[in-house]
N, C-alpha and C positions, 0 to 999 in steps of 0.2 A: 501481280501486285504485294509487297510483303505486308505482311501483317504485325506491327507492332504497336507497342501499349509505352507512352510516355508520364511517367509515375514521380511527380517531386523531383524534375530534373534528371531521369537514370530511363533508360529508354531497354523497354524488356521486350522480347519474342514472347508469344505468348503461353509458350508453354512455363519459359520463366516465370512469369508472372503468374500464373497459377503456385508456382513453387513458393514465390513469394507470400500469397498470399495462406497458402497452406499455414508457413511459419507465424502468421497471426491470429490465425485462430487458437487459443487454449487448450490445453492436453489435460489441465487440471480439472476439466468438466464435461460430461456430455448432454448437458442437459444446464438449461439458464431458465427454471423452474423458482419463480423466486421462493417458494414455500417450500423451499430446498435448503434454501442458504439459512446459515444460523449469524450473526452476530455478536461477538466475545468485548465487551465494552465494559469498559470503567465508569459510564452513567454520569461524569461530569460535565460541568458545564460545558459551553462551545462547544469544541469540535465532536467530541463525544456524544452530545445533543447531536448535531446534524446530522451524524451519519445513522443516526437511529431518526430519529425524525424525515431526511428525505428517504434513507429505506423504505421508510412505511409508505411514499408515496408511493415507488416503482412494487411492492406487495409484499417487503422484508417484512414479517411480522416476531421474527424470532429474532431478540434483542438479548440479552444475558447477560444484565449490570450486575459486575465484580465489583460493590464497596464497600467501604469501610467493617459496617457492617456484619456482608457475607463471611469476610476475613476473618473479623472477631470469631463464628461460629466456631470454624474450622477445626481440624480434630489438632494438637498438640505436632503427632507424626508430619502433617501436613504444613504447618506452620512452619517447621524444620527445614521441611524439603523447601520449600518458596525462600525461603532465608539463605540458603545455600545458593540456590538461582540469583536471588540478590547480588550476595557478596561476588559471587562469577560476572555478574553485570559490571559492577561498582567498580573491580579490576581493572577489567573492560576498558570506560567511561574513564579510568581515575578521576572518579572522584573518592569523597568523604562518606562513610558508613551513617545513618542516620541512625538512633535507634529503635530497635524492632516497638518500642513498647510506645511510640510518641503516634500522633496521629499520621503525619507526616510520614515515617516510618512504615506503618501497616499501609497508608496508599502505594508507598514505592513499592512495598512488598504484595501487593494483590495485582501490580503490574505483569509480576511475574504468570499469574493463571491465563490472564489474557493470551501470554508469550505461547506457554504451553497447550493451551487449549483448541488455539488457531493454525490453520496451517499456513496464512500468508498473514502477515501485517502489512495495515494502509496506513498511515500515517501521513495527520499535515502539522507542519512544525517550521522550523529553520536548519540546516545542516550547516554547521560548523568545521572548517576546515583545522586541519592542525597547526598548534598553534596561535589560531586567530581567536581572537577576542569575542565571548556569542551576546548576543541581545542581555544575556541576564549579570552580566561583566566578566563570567568565568572567561577564562583563554583555556582552550580545547590544547591539554599534556599531552595529547598521544601521539603516535605516530598516525592517524588515520582517521577521516573525518566522523563524527557522533552526531548526534538529534540533541537541539535545546532541550531543559527543564527536565519535566516526567518522563514525557514522553519518550524520553532512550532509551529511561530503563526498559522498557517492555520490549524496543526498537532490540538494544543492546541483548537483550535474552534472546530474543528470538532469532539474531545473527548465528550467536554462539549456539545455538539448535539447530542452525542448517535447515530455516524455515525463508519462504517467500519474503522479503521486505521491501517494502516499497514506501518513498518518500516524498512527500511534494514538496518541496523548497520551496516557504511562498516570500522569501525576501535574497535578493542578491547580497546581501551588505556581507555577509561571512562566510565567499571564497566559492559558491556556487550560486551558477545563472537559477532562476525563477522555476521548475516546471517539477514534471515526476522523475525521479529516480531508481533504480537499482540497488539493492547492494547485490557486487560480486566478489564472492568469493575467496576468485583465485587470483585479485590485485588488488585485495583488501579498502575498496573504493566507492565510491554511488558512481552507477553508469545511468546517464541521462538516456529514459527510456520515452516512449509513449503512455497515452493512458493506461492503467492495466485493468484487468477483469479481476474480478473478485473469486478467490477459492470459495468453494460451499462455507467452510470454515471457517471464518474471516475477522480480524478485529480490526475496527475501524477506531482510529485513536488520535490523539490529537494534542495542539496546546490549549489550555484549558483556561489560560489568562492573553493571549494573543490574537487575534483572529482578526479577518483581510476575507475581504469579497472575493479576491481571485484564492482562495482557499475552500472558501464556501461551495465556489463553482470546480472546485478541482474534487469535493468532494459529489457535487450530482455528476460531473464529467463522468466518474465509475460507476456510478449503476448507470446514466445510461449507455455504457459502453457496455456491461456486463450482460446485458438484458434488450439488445438492440444491436449485436455484432451480424455476421461481420461489414457489410455492405456502409450501414449510415456511418462508421465511424473510419472507416478508411477515406471518406469524401470521395469515393466512388457515384457517382451519376447511377441512381438509377435507370434511368435510359440506355444509358449505354450497356446496359447490362442484357442478356441472352442467356435466358434459362430452359435447355433444352428438356426433350420428356425424360429423360435421366438424371437430371440434374438431384446431384446428393448433398449440396452443403459449400461446394465451390464455385462460384460462379463464370462464368465465360465470357471473355471480352473481349467485341471486339474494335478494332484498333482504324487509324490513329486517333489516341482518345491524350489528349493533351491537359 
């Protein structure tokens, strides 16, 4: 009898399915000990706060908050550095420049710190397609999708630094379906993906003005997947998995499983 596995409508041989599972296991981290993870946060209300609060529930205690007060204490050399990064992000977003001396201007420049410190950006907001008007009433005039509001600055800077960028799109109104997306540098757009896992140095960011229940759940899903991979979040029943004595992290699944 042939041994095969049916997963999400596709048939796999056992060998092919093992290869597939390996692609689902992140290469960015060899350990998922919460004490080894650091969140580089803006410390703002709503989603910044949820990344902090929910993270602590999973044992992530290291949350660096880059506030305006933090920014004000930086050296002029660092402020110049982050201003230059901000100007690059503004150009990519095709937005107007906010004065560096204003409170709002300092907020968006401190976003550059998050983008620089983190290995991966994890944002919850809205993705706005090219030539589409976003939630705040501004049309995306670029030839690529952008992220709504202030969250867009950290996302844009991370993209320009070739960081891993994930965005949970919480509203399907602006050209993208609801769900997680990852920025693809080759195609200059966001590709829909499964719930991502965190890099050890990550920036959990998001809208400070518009929250949803699905957005909050998306944050919990990331923490759950990061600290309980790979079996639970591939939705494969534990009872269908045989773990031999030489098991080294990749489950052996005997089929057929549907």
